[in-house]
Structures are given as structure tokens and as C-alpha cells.
BAFI-3210 file (N, C-alpha, C; in Angstrom, 3 decimals, decimal comma, padded with zeros to 6 digits):
// residues 84
n [1|2|3|4|5|6|7|8|9|10|11|12|13|14|15|16|17|18|19|20|21|22|23|24|25|26|27|28|29|30|31|32|33|34|35|36|37|38|39|40|41|42|43|44|45|46|47|48|49|50|51|52|53|54|55|56|57|58|59|60|61|62|63|64|65|66|67|68|69|70|71|72|73|74|75|76|77|78|79|80|81|82|83|84]
n.u [005,809|007,447|010,504|012,549|014,491|016,638|017,125|018,053|020,404|021,868|022,055|023,589|025,908|026,624|027,180|029,340|031,147|031,407|032,578|034,995|036,078|036,349|038,247|040,418|040,874|041,608|044,022|045,554|045,674|047,031|049,485|050,315|050,478|052,546|054,678|054,797|055,502|058,069|059,388|059,182|060,720|063,202|063,642|063,807|066,064|068,021|067,949|068,797|071,398|072,562|072,392|074,078|076,504|076,787|077,107|079,429|081,268|081,161|082,260|084,882|085,739|085,582|087,406|089,749|089,889|090,207|092,660|094,339|094,056|095,059|097,725|098,578|098,301|100,218|102,517|102,540|102,894|105,418|106,927|106,617|107,687|110,364|111,258|111,547]
n.v [075,602|077,527|079,222|080,554|083,587|083,328|080,639|080,374|081,766|080,144|077,977|078,982|079,476|076,870|075,868|077,495|076,684|073,977|074,250|075,480|073,446|071,359|072,523|072,786|070,076|069,188|070,617|069,465|066,810|067,145|068,041|065,748|063,949|065,096|064,886|062,129|061,444|062,581|060,989|058,522|058,972|059,440|056,931|055,293|056,414|055,860|053,056|052,521|053,601|052,005|049,503|049,860|050,286|047,800|046,044|047,131|046,588|043,799|043,405|044,298|042,414|040,054|040,645|040,873|038,258|036,853|037,868|036,964|034,217|033,933|034,764|032,781|030,559|031,141|031,100|028,415|027,260|028,262|027,107|024,342|024,280|025,091|023,200|020,841]
n.w [076,359|078,701|078,913|081,258|081,600|083,337|083,208|080,579|080,768|082,452|080,767|078,626|080,046|080,636|078,041|077,362|079,346|078,586|076,035|076,723|078,311|076,435|074,732|076,500|077,056|074,496|074,147|076,220|075,352|072,917|073,925|075,391|073,273|071,759|073,578|073,809|071,192|071,060|073,007|071,736|069,406|070,624|071,796|069,525|068,277|070,214|070,204|067,581|067,675|069,696|068,460|066,237|067,606|068,844|066,615|065,541|067,575|067,437|064,865|065,320|067,233|065,721|063,713|065,219|066,234|063,846|062,963|065,032|064,703|062,106|062,459|064,192|062,545|060,565|062,133|062,903|060,380|059,656|061,687|061,175|058,578|058,807|060,551|059,272]
ca.u [006,593|008,109|011,855|012,869|015,782|017,678|017,419|018,872|021,736|022,537|022,309|024,731|027,075|026,998|027,804|030,648|031,978|031,678|033,515|036,300|036,558|036,803|039,487|041,455|041,157|042,334|045,385|046,248|045,926|048,098|050,724|050,706|050,880|053,865|055,657|054,898|056,243|059,481|059,923|059,297|061,882|064,396|063,807|064,265|067,442|068,864|068,017|069,649|072,780|073,026|072,552|075,305|077,646|076,904|077,686|080,811|082,053|081,250|083,230|086,225|086,080|085,815|088,657|090,824|089,973|090,744|094,092|095,047|094,051|095,977|099,088|098,869|098,470|101,524|103,555|102,597|103,454|106,851|107,509|106,715|108,505|111,762|111,549|111,893]
ca.v [075,639|078,814|079,153|081,837|084,145|082,783|079,311|080,524|082,191|078,937|077,143|079,543|079,229|075,469|075,721|078,133|075,772|072,786|074,637|075,678|072,140|070,634|073,151|072,406|068,662|069,095|071,085|068,456|065,651|067,522|068,052|064,363|063,340|065,626|064,285|060,722|061,398|062,832|059,795|057,479|059,296|059,210|055,487|054,766|056,863|055,099|051,671|052,500|053,838|050,815|048,436|050,136|050,052|046,360|045,437|047,602|045,797|042,443|043,435|044,399|041,125|039,074|041,006|040,487|036,794|036,439|038,198|036,039|032,899|034,002|034,788|031,459|029,679|031,444|030,624|026,950|026,958|028,528|026,114|023,055|024,438|025,124|022,018|019,728]
ca.w [077,568|078,869|079,461|081,887|081,199|084,210|082,688|079,387|081,192|082,928|079,601|077,904|080,892|080,445|076,724|077,457|080,130|077,776|074,987|077,359|078,736|075,237|074,279|077,455|076,818|073,229|074,383|077,026|074,498|071,984|074,699|075,656|071,991|071,397|074,485|073,426|069,931|071,391|073,665|070,714|068,572|071,438|071,943|068,238|068,066|071,138|069,716|066,384|068,097|070,406|067,474|065,481|068,494|069,020|065,417|065,413|068,527|066,877|063,759|065,900|067,832|064,647|063,045|066,134|066,262|062,554|062,939|065,928|064,060|060,965|062,976|064,727|061,390|059,951|063,039|062,777|059,064|059,719|062,582|060,483|057,394|059,191|061,346|058,381]
c.u [007,377|009,482|012,182|014,247|016,906|018,074|018,307|020,280|022,516|022,909|023,511|026,013|027,570|027,711|029,194|031,619|032,367|032,691|034,921|036,907|037,092|038,120|040,654|041,848|041,969|043,789|046,183|046,603|047,041|049,450|051,231|051,167|052,276|054,952|055,868|055,711|057,735|060,113|060,122|060,517|063,186|064,690|064,339|065,721|068,409|069,030|068,915|071,117|073,345|073,254|073,828|076,539|077,870|077,578|079,114|081,722|082,216|082,265|084,661|086,653|086,388|087,136|089,845|091,008|090,572|092,249|094,881|095,142|095,025|097,417|099,497|099,093|099,807|102,649|103,684|103,237|104,966|107,537|107,708|107,634|109,997|112,165|112,049|113,320]
c.v [076,942|078,614|080,515|082,305|083,613|081,393|079,402|080,987|080,977|078,027|077,677|079,389|077,791|075,274|076,352|077,227|074,551|073,101|074,808|074,343|071,344|071,202|072,770|070,943|068,477|069,523|070,061|067,231|065,946|067,532|066,647|063,674|063,809|065,006|062,816|060,566|061,625|061,612|058,669|057,720|059,069|057,719|054,874|055,155|056,080|053,663|051,576|052,672|052,603|049,644|048,628|049,887|048,556|045,719|045,905|046,822|044,361|042,391|043,490|043,076|040,085|039,359|040,602|038,993|036,274|036,698|037,262|034,648|032,872|033,988|033,417|030,466|029,893|030,924|029,103|026,557|027,143|027,481|024,790|023,151|024,367|023,916|020,891|019,771]
c.w [077,580|079,505|080,021|081,438|082,075|083,752|081,460|079,724|081,677|081,755|078,821|078,712|080,718|079,110|076,701|078,213|079,302|076,683|075,571|077,790|077,547|074,731|075,191|077,257|075,544|073,420|075,196|076,190|073,506|072,690|074,986|074,382|071,579|072,276|074,137|072,147|070,182|072,054|072,659|069,839|069,332|071,584|070,656|067,987|068,964|070,657|068,498|066,757|068,797|069,452|066,671|066,330|068,697|067,816|065,174|066,351|068,024|065,743|064,294|066,516|066,767|063,944|063,914|066,185|064,970|062,495|063,835|065,306|062,895|061,432|063,506|063,596|060,719|060,820|062,972|061,452|059,093|060,584|061,849|059,267|057,763|060,018|060,461|057,919]
res [x|x|x|x|x|x|x|x|x|x|x|x|x|x|x|x|x|x|x|x|x|x|x|x|x|x|x|x|x|x|x|x|x|x|x|x|x|x|x|x|x|x|x|x|x|x|x|x|x|x|x|x|x|x|x|x|x|x|x|x|x|x|x|x|x|x|x|x|x|x|x|x|x|x|x|x|x|x|x|x|x|x|x|x]
***
């Protein structure tokens, strides 16, 4: 079978196009992967910060509740002690 020179030119053009397309696809995928990785890191950092803030607020509430309860207990003790 005989292949004409015009056919080989078209074939090399196709291979060049395919190589360029694959390279462009690889670059786009790398860009999307990098953006996805940044979003994932941001999400994790936000979740960690929010979790720490939540537990800090819980500690403050518990400490405040404990102090109020302790003060109330002391006041009741003093009331009953001096009442007698």
C-alpha cells in the first residue's frame, strides 16, 4: 500500500495536535488538583479553628456555671451556719 506525502503530513499534524491536547489536559488537571488541595486545606483549617473555639466556649461556660454553683453553695452554707 502506498502512502502519499500529503497523508503523512496530516498524520504528523494529528500526532502534534494529540500531544498538545494531552499536555493542555495535564496542565488543566494539575491546576484543578492544586485548587482542590488548597480548598481542602482551607476547609480543614477552618474546621480545626471552629472546633477549638467551640470547646473553648464550652470550657468558659462550664467554668462560669461551676463558679456560680460554688458561690451559691457557699452562700447557702453561710446562711444555714449563721441562722442556727
